C-alpha positions as CSV (number, residue, x, y, z in Angstrom):
1,X,-20.2,-45.2,-24.7
2,X,-23.9,-44.2,-24.6
3,X,-25.1,-40.7,-25.0
4,X,-26.3,-40.6,-21.4
5,X,-23.0,-41.8,-20.1
6,X,-21.1,-39.2,-22.1
7,X,-23.5,-36.5,-20.8
8,X,-22.9,-37.6,-17.2
9,X,-19.1,-37.6,-17.7
10,X,-19.2,-34.2,-19.2
11,X,-21.4,-32.8,-16.4
12,X,-19.1,-34.4,-13.8
13,X,-16.1,-32.7,-15.5
14,X,-17.8,-29.3,-15.6
15,X,-18.9,-29.7,-12.0
16,X,-15.3,-30.5,-10.8
17,X,-13.9,-27.6,-12.8
18,X,-16.5,-25.2,-11.5
19,X,-15.9,-26.3,-7.9
20,X,-12.2,-26.0,-8.2
21,X,-12.6,-22.4,-9.6
22,X,-15.0,-21.5,-6.8
23,X,-12.6,-22.7,-4.2
24,X,-9.7,-20.9,-5.9
25,X,-11.7,-17.7,-6.0
26,X,-12.5,-17.9,-2.3
27,X,-8.8,-18.5,-1.7
28,X,-7.9,-15.5,-3.9
29,X,-10.3,-13.2,-2.0
30,X,-9.1,-14.5,1.4
31,X,-5.4,-14.3,0.7
32,X,-5.6,-10.8,-0.7
33,X,-7.6,-9.8,2.4
34,X,-4.9,-11.2,4.6
35,X,-2.2,-9.4,2.6
36,X,-4.0,-6.1,2.9
37,X,-4.4,-6.5,6.6
38,X,-0.7,-7.2,7.0
39,X,0.3,-4.2,4.9
40,X,-2.1,-1.7,6.3
41,X,-0.9,-2.5,9.9
42,X,2.7,-2.0,9.0
43,X,3.1,0.9,6.6
44,X,1.8,4.4,6.6
45,X,-1.4,5.7,5.1
46,X,0.5,7.5,2.3
47,X,2.5,4.4,1.5
48,X,-0.6,2.3,1.3
49,X,-2.2,4.8,-1.0
50,X,0.8,4.5,-3.3
51,X,0.7,0.7,-3.1
52,X,-3.0,0.5,-3.8
53,X,-2.8,2.9,-6.7
54,X,0.2,1.0,-8.1
55,X,-1.9,-2.2,-8.0
56,X,-4.7,-0.5,-9.9
57,X,-2.3,0.9,-12.5
58,X,-0.5,-2.4,-13.2
59,X,-3.9,-4.1,-13.4
60,X,-4.9,-1.7,-16.1
61,X,-1.6,-1.9,-18.0
62,X,-1.7,-5.7,-17.6
63,X,-5.1,-5.9,-19.2
64,X,-4.0,-3.7,-22.1
65,X,-0.8,-5.7,-22.5
66,X,-2.8,-8.9,-22.7
67,X,-4.3,-7.6,-26.0
68,X,-7.4,-9.7,-25.4
69,X,-5.4,-12.9,-26.3
70,X,-6.5,-14.7,-23.2
71,X,-10.2,-14.9,-24.3
72,X,-9.3,-15.4,-27.9
73,X,-7.0,-18.4,-27.2
74,X,-9.3,-20.0,-24.7
75,X,-12.2,-19.8,-27.1
76,X,-10.2,-20.5,-30.3
77,X,-8.3,-23.7,-29.4
78,X,-11.5,-25.9,-29.1
79,X,-12.5,-24.9,-32.6
80,X,-9.1,-25.6,-34.3
81,X,-9.4,-28.3,-36.9
82,X,-5.9,-29.9,-36.5
83,X,-2.9,-30.1,-34.2
84,X,-1.0,-27.9,-36.7
85,X,-3.6,-25.2,-36.3
86,X,-3.5,-25.5,-32.5
87,X,0.3,-25.4,-32.5
88,X,0.1,-22.2,-34.5
89,X,-2.4,-20.6,-32.1
90,X,-0.2,-21.6,-29.1
91,X,3.1,-20.5,-30.5
92,X,1.7,-17.2,-31.9
93,X,-0.1,-16.3,-28.7
94,X,3.0,-17.1,-26.6
95,X,5.3,-15.0,-28.8
96,X,2.9,-12.1,-29.0
97,X,2.2,-12.2,-25.2
98,X,5.9,-12.3,-24.2
99,X,6.6,-9.3,-26.6
100,X,3.6,-7.4,-25.3
101,X,4.5,-8.1,-21.7
102,X,8.1,-6.8,-22.3
103,X,6.8,-3.7,-24.0
104,X,4.2,-3.0,-21.4
105,X,6.6,-3.4,-18.5
106,X,9.3,-1.4,-20.1
107,X,6.9,1.4,-21.0
108,X,5.5,1.6,-17.5
109,X,9.0,1.6,-16.0
110,X,10.1,4.5,-18.3
111,X,6.9,6.5,-17.9
112,X,6.5,5.7,-14.2
113,X,8.6,8.6,-12.7
114,X,6.7,11.2,-14.8
115,X,3.3,9.7,-13.9
116,X,4.3,9.7,-10.2
117,X,5.3,13.3,-10.4
118,X,1.9,14.3,-12.0
119,X,0.0,12.3,-9.3
120,X,2.0,14.0,-6.5
121,X,2.8,10.7,-4.6
122,X,6.5,10.4,-4.0
123,X,6.1,6.7,-2.9
124,X,5.0,5.9,-6.4
125,X,8.6,6.2,-7.5
126,X,9.8,2.9,-6.1
127,X,6.5,1.4,-6.9
128,X,7.0,2.0,-10.6
129,X,10.6,0.7,-10.4
130,X,9.4,-2.8,-9.2
131,X,5.8,-3.2,-10.3
132,X,6.5,-3.3,-14.1
133,X,7.9,-6.8,-13.6
134,X,4.6,-7.8,-12.1
135,X,2.9,-6.6,-15.2
136,X,5.0,-8.9,-17.4
137,X,4.4,-11.9,-15.1
138,X,0.7,-11.4,-15.1
139,X,0.4,-11.2,-18.9
140,X,2.5,-14.4,-19.3
141,X,0.7,-16.3,-16.6
142,X,-2.6,-15.2,-18.1
143,X,-1.8,-16.6,-21.5
144,X,-0.6,-19.9,-20.0
145,X,-3.8,-20.2,-18.2
146,X,-5.8,-19.4,-21.3
147,X,-4.0,-22.1,-23.4
148,X,-4.9,-24.8,-20.9
149,X,-8.5,-23.5,-20.6
150,X,-8.7,-24.1,-24.3
151,X,-8.0,-27.7,-23.4
152,X,-10.6,-27.7,-20.6
153,X,-8.0,-27.6,-17.9
154,X,-8.7,-24.9,-15.4
155,X,-5.8,-25.9,-13.1
156,X,-3.3,-23.2,-14.2
157,X,-5.9,-20.4,-13.8
158,X,-7.1,-21.7,-10.4
159,X,-3.8,-22.8,-9.0
160,X,-1.2,-20.3,-10.3
161,X,-3.4,-17.2,-10.8
162,X,-5.8,-17.4,-7.9
163,X,-4.0,-19.4,-5.2
164,X,-0.3,-19.4,-5.6
165,X,0.3,-15.8,-6.7
166,X,-1.5,-14.3,-3.6
167,X,-0.3,-17.2,-1.5
168,X,3.3,-16.5,-2.2
169,X,2.7,-12.8,-1.6
170,X,1.3,-13.5,1.8
171,X,4.1,-15.9,2.6
172,X,6.8,-13.4,1.6
173,X,5.0,-10.6,3.6
174,X,5.0,-12.9,6.6
175,X,8.7,-13.6,6.2
176,X,9.5,-9.9,5.9
177,X,7.3,-9.2,9.0
178,X,9.3,-11.5,11.3
179,X,12.7,-10.3,10.2
180,X,14.6,-7.9,12.5
181,X,14.2,-5.1,9.9
182,X,10.4,-5.6,10.0
183,X,8.0,-5.1,7.0
184,X,8.7,-1.8,5.2
185,X,7.0,-0.3,2.2
186,X,9.9,-1.4,-0.1
187,X,9.8,-4.9,1.4
188,X,6.0,-5.1,0.6
189,X,6.8,-4.1,-3.0
190,X,9.4,-6.8,-3.3
191,X,7.2,-9.4,-1.7
192,X,4.4,-8.7,-4.3
193,X,6.8,-8.9,-7.2
194,X,8.5,-12.0,-5.8
195,X,5.2,-13.7,-5.4
196,X,4.3,-13.1,-9.0
197,X,7.7,-14.3,-10.3
198,X,7.5,-17.5,-8.2
199,X,4.0,-18.3,-9.5
200,X,5.2,-17.6,-13.1
201,X,8.2,-20.0,-12.7
202,X,5.9,-22.8,-11.5
203,X,3.3,-22.0,-14.3
204,X,6.1,-22.3,-16.9
205,X,7.3,-25.6,-15.4
206,X,3.7,-26.9,-15.4
207,X,3.3,-25.8,-19.1
208,X,6.5,-27.4,-20.2
209,X,5.6,-30.7,-18.5
210,X,1.9,-30.9,-19.5
211,X,1.5,-29.1,-22.8
212,X,3.5,-31.8,-24.7
213,X,0.9,-34.4,-23.7
214,X,-1.9,-32.2,-24.9
215,X,-0.3,-31.0,-28.0
216,X,2.5,-33.2,-29.4
217,X,5.3,-31.6,-31.4
218,X,4.8,-31.5,-35.1
219,X,7.0,-33.1,-37.7
220,X,10.3,-31.4,-38.1
221,X,12.1,-30.7,-41.3
222,X,15.2,-32.8,-41.9
223,X,18.4,-31.2,-40.7
224,X,21.0,-29.8,-43.0
225,X,23.2,-32.9,-42.6
226,X,20.4,-35.4,-42.6
227,X,20.6,-38.2,-45.1
């Protein structure tokens, strides 16, 4: 393959990835706009204030819980010298991210009532009962997306983070809105968390299916009863 041909292939790959991310970003903005329109037309102003503040808080906690691993993994994998080193990066980042996600979500759940009391918003109570789970899912989805970005695959980031997560949220909001009980504040909270969980399950399934092709399993030590 000539240098010119390789450059064209590389440019084509970058162009496709950039276009995919652009479309995904537009979907993310549009879907979140739709979700906010639905919520603001069905819940009270005080409840929306609590919901919006809860989103801001879990965003901050999720960023802290990520520990900067998303950027580190996405940038570090391309410079790894062997599959063994890449396996170490992937396994270490997954273990640390899962542990950090659990600690962050549990910490927010335990400190949530006290924080809600200081802020003087009673609706933050149920928000902090459900939103910690969204913190955990965002951290884990983020590390999955970062791992594949290290292999120049933007699909998990574009599809699961920017399209499916808000897409599921809008879908669950729509289902709740047409039910006889209508869309309540608690139902909106559940819809947001359920959207995150659904996207996480699909992201994990994608990772289990695809990562083995990108990073084959290393040699295993012989079992205890091996000859």
